[in-house]
N, C-alpha and C positions, 0 to 999 in steps of 0.2 A: 504494500500500500504506500510505503514511503517513497518507493521508486516512481510510482505513477504520479504522486504529488510533486516530486522534484522535477519530473519531466514537464508537467503542466506549468510549474513556476518558471522553468527554463524557457519554455515556448513563449510564455507571456512576456518575459523580459526580452527575448529575441525580437518579438513583434513590436514591442514598444521602442526598442532601440533602432529599429529599421529606418532607413531614410524616408523622407516625406513622399517621393514619387511612388513608393511601394504601396501606399494606401489608396491611390486612385488609379483607375485605368486610363488609357490614353484618351478615351472619349470624354471622361469627366474632368481630367486634369487640364484640358485645354488644347491638346494636339488634335485638331479636328480633321486633319488630312491623313490620319493613320488608317491602316487596314481595319483595325477594330472599330473605329468610328464609322467607317463606310459600311461595315457589316451590320452594325447596329441600325444605321439608317435604312439599309435594305430590309432588315427585319421589321422595322416599324412600318415601312411602306407595304410589305407583304401582308402584315396583319390588317392594315387599313384596307387593302384591296379585298381581303376576305370579308370584312365587315360590310363593305359597299356591295359586294356580290350578293351576300345573304339578304341585305335590306332591299336590294333591287328585286330579288326573287319574291319577297313578301309583297312588295308594291305591285309587281306584275300579276301575282295571284289574285290580289284584291281587285285590280282593274279587270281581270278576266271574269271574276264573279259578278261585278257590276254590269259588264256588257252582257253576260249570259242571262242575268236577271231581267235586263231590259228586253232582250230578245225573246225570252219566255213570256214576258208580259205582253209584248206585241203579238206573239203567236196565240196566246190565250184569248186576247181580244178579237183577233181575226176568226178564231174558231167559234166563238160565241155569237158571231154575226154582227158584232158592233162595227160600225163604219168609222174609219179614222177621220179626224177633223180635217176639213180641207185647209190647205195651206194658203195663206194670204199672199197674193202676188201684187206688187205695187207697180 
């Protein structure tokens, strides 16, 4: 148990004594042209594209339902013998 405790204390001291750049990655530390920063940006854009794709799918589905309901309403009105209102031409 003493060995594990000593290793933990040694690791804590080593991390605390490490130089400042060790604590931040290149994207957070300010080097925005590094490969890590570019990868993070591509990851963010990829996740944004997935969200936009899913929301577009929901919107398309609800537009489809609205058009289908309007078509069914017109078909039910025509089947019952109701005449559509004449359009006003000016």
